[in-house]
C-alpha positions as CSV (number, residue, x, y, z in Angstrom):
1,M,20.9,121.0,182.7
2,L,20.6,124.5,181.1
3,T,24.1,124.6,179.5
4,A,23.4,121.1,177.3
5,C,20.8,122.3,175.2
6,A,22.1,124.7,172.0
7,V,19.8,126.0,169.5
8,G,20.3,125.5,165.9
9,P,20.9,122.2,163.5
10,D,23.4,120.3,164.7
11,F,26.1,119.3,162.0
12,E,26.2,116.2,159.9
13,P,28.4,115.8,157.1
14,P,27.5,115.0,153.8
15,A,26.9,112.4,152.6
16,A,29.4,110.8,149.6
17,P,27.9,110.6,146.3
18,E,26.3,107.3,145.3
19,V,28.8,106.3,142.6
20,S,30.6,103.6,142.4
21,A,33.0,105.2,139.6
22,Y,34.7,108.0,137.9
23,T,33.9,107.9,134.6
24,S,30.7,106.6,132.4
25,Q,33.1,104.1,130.7
26,L,34.6,100.8,132.5
27,L,38.1,101.7,133.8
28,P,40.8,99.2,131.9
29,E,42.8,97.1,133.8
30,Q,45.7,99.2,132.6
31,T,46.7,101.3,130.2
32,S,48.6,100.5,126.5
33,A,52.3,100.0,126.7
34,A,55.0,100.7,124.1
35,D,58.5,99.2,123.9
36,M,60.5,102.1,125.6
37,K,61.9,103.9,128.5
38,G,58.7,105.8,130.3
39,G,56.0,103.6,128.0
40,E,55.8,100.9,130.3
41,A,51.9,99.9,130.9
42,Q,50.4,100.6,134.6
43,R,47.5,99.0,135.8
44,F,44.8,100.8,138.0
45,V,44.5,99.2,141.2
46,R,41.2,99.8,143.1
47,G,41.5,100.6,146.8
48,L,45.6,101.3,146.9
49,D,45.9,103.3,149.2
50,I,48.5,107.0,148.1
51,P,52.0,106.9,150.1
52,G,52.4,110.0,152.1
53,Q,55.5,111.2,149.9
54,W,54.7,110.3,146.5
55,W,56.8,111.5,144.0
56,T,59.5,109.0,145.5
57,L,57.8,106.5,143.2
58,F,59.8,108.1,140.3
59,H,62.5,106.9,141.8
60,S,64.4,110.7,140.9
61,A,67.0,111.6,143.4
62,A,67.1,114.9,142.0
63,L,63.2,115.2,142.1
64,N,63.1,114.5,145.9
65,S,65.7,116.9,146.6
66,L,63.7,119.7,145.1
67,V,61.1,118.7,146.6
68,E,62.6,118.4,150.3
69,Q,64.6,122.1,149.2
70,A,60.3,123.3,149.0
71,L,58.7,122.0,151.8
72,E,62.0,123.5,154.1
73,N,62.0,126.2,151.7
74,N,58.9,127.5,150.1
75,P,56.6,130.7,153.0
76,T,53.7,129.2,151.4
77,L,53.6,126.0,154.3
78,P,55.0,128.5,157.3
79,A,52.0,130.7,156.2
80,A,49.9,128.4,156.4
81,E,51.1,126.8,159.9
82,A,50.5,130.1,161.1
83,A,47.4,130.6,160.4
84,L,46.2,127.3,161.8
85,R,47.7,128.6,165.0
86,Q,45.6,131.5,164.9
87,A,42.2,129.4,164.3
88,W,42.9,127.4,167.2
89,E,44.0,130.3,169.3
90,N,41.1,132.0,168.1
91,V,39.3,128.6,169.8
92,Y,40.5,128.6,172.8
93,A,39.7,132.5,173.6
94,A,36.0,131.4,172.8
95,Q,36.1,128.5,175.0
96,G,36.7,131.0,177.9
97,A,33.3,131.8,177.6
98,F,32.6,128.8,179.1
99,F,34.2,130.0,182.5
100,P,33.1,132.9,185.3
101,T,36.0,135.7,184.4
102,A,37.2,137.1,188.2
103,V,38.7,140.5,188.2
104,V,40.8,141.6,191.5
105,S,41.1,145.7,191.9
106,Y,42.2,147.9,194.5
107,S,41.4,151.4,194.5
108,P,43.2,153.7,196.6
109,S,42.0,157.9,197.1
110,R,42.2,160.6,198.6
111,N,39.5,162.9,199.1
112,K,38.1,166.4,200.2
113,T,34.2,166.5,201.5
114,A,32.7,170.0,201.0
115,T,32.2,171.2,205.2
116,G,30.3,174.5,203.6
117,V,27.7,173.0,202.8
118,T,25.1,172.7,205.3
119,F,23.8,169.8,203.9
120,T,26.7,167.6,203.6
121,A,26.1,164.6,206.1
122,A,30.0,164.9,206.7
123,S,30.5,168.6,207.0
124,S,31.0,168.5,210.7
125,G,33.7,166.2,210.2
126,P,37.1,166.4,209.1
127,P,37.4,167.8,205.4
128,F,40.0,165.1,204.3
129,F,39.2,161.8,204.1
130,T,41.5,158.4,202.7
131,L,39.7,155.2,201.2
132,H,41.1,151.7,200.0
133,T,38.9,149.8,198.2
134,A,39.7,145.8,197.5
135,Q,37.3,144.0,195.9
136,V,37.1,140.7,193.4
137,V,34.2,140.8,190.7
138,V,33.0,137.4,189.0
139,T,30.9,137.5,186.1
140,Y,29.4,134.5,184.6
141,A,26.9,134.7,181.6
142,P,25.7,130.8,181.5
143,D,25.5,129.1,178.5
144,V,21.5,128.6,178.6
145,F,20.6,128.2,175.0
146,G,24.1,127.4,173.6
147,G,25.1,130.2,171.6
148,T,28.2,130.1,173.4
149,R,29.0,126.7,172.5
150,R,27.7,127.1,168.4
151,Q,29.9,129.9,167.7
152,V,32.9,127.4,169.3
153,E,32.0,124.8,167.7
154,S,32.0,127.6,164.4
155,L,35.3,128.6,165.9
156,M,36.7,125.1,165.5
157,A,35.4,124.1,162.2
158,T,37.2,127.3,161.1
159,A,40.1,125.5,162.6
160,E,39.3,122.8,160.4
161,F,39.2,124.8,157.4
162,Q,42.5,125.9,158.3
163,R,43.8,122.7,158.6
164,Y,43.1,121.0,155.3
165,Q,44.0,124.5,153.9
166,L,47.4,123.5,155.2
167,E,47.2,120.3,153.6
168,A,45.8,121.5,150.3
169,A,49.2,124.1,150.1
170,Y,51.2,121.4,151.2
171,L,49.8,119.2,148.0
172,T,49.8,122.0,145.6
173,L,53.5,122.7,146.5
174,T,54.7,118.9,145.9
175,G,52.4,118.7,142.8
176,L,53.8,122.1,141.7
177,D,57.4,120.5,141.8
178,V,56.3,117.8,139.4
179,A,54.4,119.4,137.0
180,A,57.1,122.1,136.8
181,V,59.5,119.1,135.7
182,E,57.2,118.5,132.9
183,A,59.1,120.8,130.4
184,A,62.6,119.5,132.1
185,L,62.0,116.2,131.2
186,A,62.4,117.1,127.6
187,Q,65.3,119.1,128.0
188,A,68.3,116.7,126.2
189,Q,65.8,116.2,123.4
190,A,63.6,119.9,122.5
191,T,65.8,122.3,120.4
192,L,63.3,124.4,119.0
193,P,63.4,127.7,121.1
194,P,59.5,127.6,122.2
195,L,60.1,124.6,124.1
196,Q,63.6,126.2,125.2
197,K,61.6,129.5,126.0
198,Q,59.3,127.1,128.0
199,L,62.0,125.4,130.1
200,A,63.6,128.4,131.3
201,V,60.1,130.0,132.5
202,Q,59.3,125.9,134.5
203,R,63.3,126.2,135.8
204,D,62.2,129.8,137.2
205,L,58.9,128.3,138.5
206,L,60.9,125.3,140.4
207,T,63.3,127.8,141.8
208,A,60.9,129.6,143.3
209,L,59.3,126.8,144.6
210,I,61.9,125.3,146.7
211,G,62.1,129.2,148.2
212,R,64.8,131.1,145.8
213,L,65.5,134.0,143.3
214,P,65.6,133.2,139.9
215,S,69.5,133.6,140.0
216,Q,69.8,130.9,142.0
217,A,68.6,127.9,140.1
218,P,69.2,125.2,141.5
219,A,71.8,122.5,140.2
220,E,69.8,119.1,139.7
221,K,68.8,118.7,136.0
222,F,65.9,115.8,134.6
223,E,66.1,113.6,131.9
224,L,63.9,110.9,131.0
225,A,66.0,107.7,131.8
226,S,66.4,109.7,135.7
227,L,62.6,108.8,136.3
228,Q,61.0,105.8,136.5
229,L,57.1,105.7,135.7
230,P,55.3,104.0,138.6
231,Q,53.7,100.6,137.7
232,E,50.6,100.3,139.7
233,L,48.4,103.7,139.7
234,P,45.5,104.1,142.8
235,V,42.3,104.3,142.4
236,S,40.6,105.6,145.3
237,L,36.6,104.7,145.8
238,P,34.6,107.3,145.6
239,S,32.8,107.1,148.7
240,N,36.9,107.4,150.3
241,L,37.5,110.9,147.6
242,V,35.2,113.2,149.8
243,E,37.9,112.5,152.8
244,Q,41.2,112.1,150.7
245,R,40.6,115.7,148.8
246,P,41.8,118.4,151.3
247,D,39.6,120.8,149.0
248,I,36.7,118.9,149.9
249,Q,37.3,118.9,153.6
250,S,37.6,122.4,153.7
251,A,34.4,122.8,151.8
252,E,33.3,120.9,154.7
253,A,34.7,122.9,157.9
254,Q,32.9,126.4,156.1
255,L,29.4,124.1,155.7
256,H,29.9,123.2,159.4
257,S,31.0,126.9,160.3
258,A,27.6,128.3,158.6
259,S,25.7,125.3,160.7
260,A,26.9,126.7,163.8
261,L,26.5,130.4,162.8
262,I,22.7,130.0,162.4
263,G,22.9,128.8,166.2
264,V,24.6,131.6,167.2
265,A,22.1,133.7,165.5
266,L,19.4,132.1,166.8
267,A,20.9,131.9,170.7
268,A,20.9,136.1,170.3
269,R,16.7,136.0,169.6
270,L,16.4,134.4,173.1
271,P,16.4,135.8,176.4
272,Q,20.6,136.6,177.7
273,F,21.5,135.7,180.9
274,T,24.2,137.2,182.7
275,L,25.2,136.5,186.8
276,T,27.6,138.8,188.4
277,G,28.9,138.6,191.8
278,N,31.5,141.0,193.6
279,A,32.8,141.1,197.1
280,G,35.5,143.1,199.0
281,A,35.9,145.9,201.6
282,T,36.3,149.8,202.0
283,A,38.5,151.5,204.7
284,N,40.2,154.7,205.4
285,Q,43.3,153.1,205.9
286,I,44.6,150.3,204.6
287,S,45.5,148.5,207.3
288,Q,41.8,148.5,208.7
289,L,40.7,146.6,205.1
290,F,40.4,143.5,206.0
291,M,40.5,143.2,209.8
292,T,38.1,146.3,210.9
293,P,34.1,144.9,211.4
294,G,31.9,146.8,209.0
295,T,34.2,147.1,206.3
296,A,32.9,144.5,204.2
297,F,31.0,144.8,201.8
298,W,29.3,141.8,198.4
299,T,26.5,142.4,195.8
300,L,25.3,139.3,194.0
301,A,23.1,140.0,191.3
302,G,21.3,138.4,188.1
303,N,19.9,139.5,185.2
304,V,17.9,138.5,182.0
305,A,17.1,140.7,179.0
306,Q,15.3,139.7,176.1
307,T,15.0,142.3,173.3
308,V,11.8,142.8,172.3
309,F,12.0,145.3,169.5
310,D,14.9,146.1,167.3
311,A,13.3,146.6,163.9
312,G,14.2,142.8,162.7
313,T,17.8,143.1,163.1
314,L,17.9,140.3,164.9
315,L,15.6,138.1,162.3
316,H,17.0,139.2,159.7
317,K,21.0,138.3,160.8
318,E,19.5,134.8,161.3
319,R,17.9,134.9,158.2
320,A,21.4,136.0,157.1
321,A,23.1,132.9,158.4
322,V,20.5,130.6,156.8
323,A,21.3,132.1,153.4
324,A,25.1,131.7,154.2
325,F,24.6,128.2,155.2
326,E,22.5,127.2,152.2
327,E,25.5,129.3,150.2
328,A,28.2,126.9,151.5
329,A,26.1,123.6,150.6
330,A,26.1,125.0,147.4
331,M,29.8,125.6,147.4
332,Y,30.3,122.6,148.8
333,R,28.4,120.1,146.2
334,S,30.1,122.7,143.6
335,T,33.8,121.4,145.0
336,V,32.5,117.5,145.4
337,I,31.2,117.7,141.4
338,A,35.0,119.4,140.5
339,A,37.2,116.9,142.5
340,F,35.3,113.8,140.8
341,Q,35.7,115.8,137.6
342,N,39.2,116.7,138.4
343,V,39.5,112.4,139.0
344,A,37.8,111.5,135.6
345,D,40.0,113.7,133.4
346,T,43.2,112.3,135.1
347,L,41.8,109.0,134.2
348,H,41.1,109.9,130.7
349,A,44.2,111.6,129.9
350,L,46.6,108.5,131.6
351,Q,44.9,106.3,129.1
352,S,44.9,108.4,125.9
353,D,48.3,110.1,126.6
354,A,49.7,106.0,126.6
355,D,47.8,105.4,123.7
356,T,49.3,108.7,122.2
357,L,52.8,107.6,123.2
358,R,52.4,104.5,121.7
359,A,51.5,105.8,118.5
360,A,54.4,108.5,118.7
361,F,57.2,105.8,119.3
362,A,55.7,104.0,116.3
363,A,55.7,107.3,114.2
364,E,59.1,107.6,115.8
365,R,61.0,104.6,114.7
366,A,59.2,104.9,110.8
367,A,60.5,108.3,110.4
368,F,63.6,107.6,111.7
369,E,63.9,104.4,109.5
370,S,62.8,107.0,106.6
371,L,65.4,108.8,107.6
372,E,68.1,106.3,107.3
373,I,66.8,105.1,104.1
374,T,66.7,108.3,102.6
375,R,71.0,108.7,103.9
376,M,71.7,105.6,102.1
377,Q,69.9,106.8,99.1
378,L,71.6,110.0,98.9
379,Q,74.8,108.6,99.0
380,F,74.3,106.2,95.7
381,G,72.3,109.3,93.9
382,A,69.0,108.0,93.9
383,V,67.9,111.1,95.4
384,N,68.8,115.0,96.1
385,Y,69.7,116.6,99.6
386,L,66.3,118.1,99.9
387,S,64.6,114.9,100.4
388,L,67.4,114.6,103.0
389,L,66.2,117.8,104.8
390,T,62.4,116.5,104.0
391,A,63.7,113.9,106.1
392,Q,65.8,115.2,109.1
393,N,62.7,117.3,109.1
394,T,60.6,115.1,109.8
395,Y,62.3,112.9,112.1
396,Q,63.0,115.9,114.1
397,M,58.8,116.8,114.7
398,A,58.5,113.2,115.2
399,L,61.4,112.3,118.0
400,I,60.1,116.1,119.7
401,A,56.2,114.9,119.8
402,L,57.5,111.4,121.4
403,V,59.8,113.3,123.9
404,Q,56.8,115.6,124.9
405,A,54.2,112.4,124.6
406,Q,56.7,110.6,126.9
407,A,57.0,113.5,129.5
408,A,53.1,113.7,129.6
409,R,52.9,109.9,131.3
410,Y,55.1,111.1,133.9
411,A,52.8,114.8,134.4
412,D,49.3,112.5,134.3
413,T,50.9,110.0,136.8
414,A,51.8,112.9,138.9
415,A,48.2,114.9,138.7
416,L,46.4,111.6,139.7
417,F,48.5,111.2,142.9
418,Q,46.9,115.3,143.7
419,A,43.7,114.4,142.5
420,L,43.5,111.4,144.7
421,G,44.4,113.7,147.5
422,G,48.3,113.3,147.4
423,G,48.5,110.9,150.6
424,W,48.4,113.6,153.5
425,W,47.1,111.3,155.9
426,N,50.0,109.1,155.2
427,R,52.6,111.6,155.5
428,E,55.7,110.8,157.7
429,D,57.4,114.0,157.4
430,V,55.4,116.3,160.2
431,P,55.7,115.3,164.1
432,P,52.2,113.9,165.4
433,A,51.7,117.5,167.0
434,K,51.8,119.7,164.1
435,K,49.0,117.3,162.4
436,W,46.2,119.6,164.4
437,D,43.2,116.6,164.6
438,I,40.4,118.2,165.5
439,Q,39.0,117.1,168.4
440,L,35.1,118.8,169.5
441,M,33.8,119.2,171.9
442,P,31.1,116.8,173.2
């Protein structure tokens, strides 16, 4: 009954923001379209779930291969998994405080008494003797006010934080893979040195993400024709976003940990109870330890200690824990706001870049027709060669703008999957034992 109470606040997960949309304006049913590859209209599907391997929706074998290599070889995920294992081992270590501690000891000694001292009781006996002592010491500190339970609760919340840090590392790794392809998509068309430089930098980044050195660049190449633009875009309910985003779940876990530490600080100001018991035997010969009457001894003791003066140390520690909780609450709210902003920005980009692609496609077609007309006019002597160069330059600029707008739609689609959490809850590449489901103690 005593260990059933735990001082400090009982943590309740913060409620999701009471909003029904991500943007102030009504989201259209679909984006605009352009009559070209990658220009298809994309429908916004409210409440559509996100697959764990969302990048496969682009239907690119090269992209799938690189993501698999990144997940297998990049050192980020093993580091995050090791941090998660460490956090759980700390939880298990702290749970040991719920049980008594038993220590078995055996201590032999050879002794000589000072027989020349007249007040020594054993001065008339033999000066040398051997003493064997064996005992079991059991110590137990009952968790009367729940300080230990709150400490374990805080450590479990920390383990939960590490779990979502692992999912965040997974999402970042797979998301960067797709973002790194953005420049590579324009590879066949981009001829300007700045774009070639950007392409080289992005391929170096892609090589690092799959756990290789820059000289070991992957053989996979990306062209726009190799990717398929997903036709349906998930738009998770705002109330579900807080459960899907690893960064929000991490912030909530930190808030939970800070809440539990208030109880730890409060329990430290209350009386501390300790129970200690030891039993054993002592004898001059090892054969007499347990068989000879009069060699056994035992002690059972209890202790209650209450700090009466510490110059305010424990009080200020409790206040510091409360301030840390308030800081974590503010950071949680900031994370939620940033997450909703991220989704809203991505939705705006999807619509805007679809319009941009349609305009860029029309501009490219017009520039191409103008170039063809200029070529015919040059053949008939109606214009000079400078006019042809101007038309060619206009077409090349329009073509580059078209490729960039086309690539932006793929990048926006990948960004939306990221912003909505990346579907980590539907992952099929991780065994159930590695999902580290959190089960708090009752």
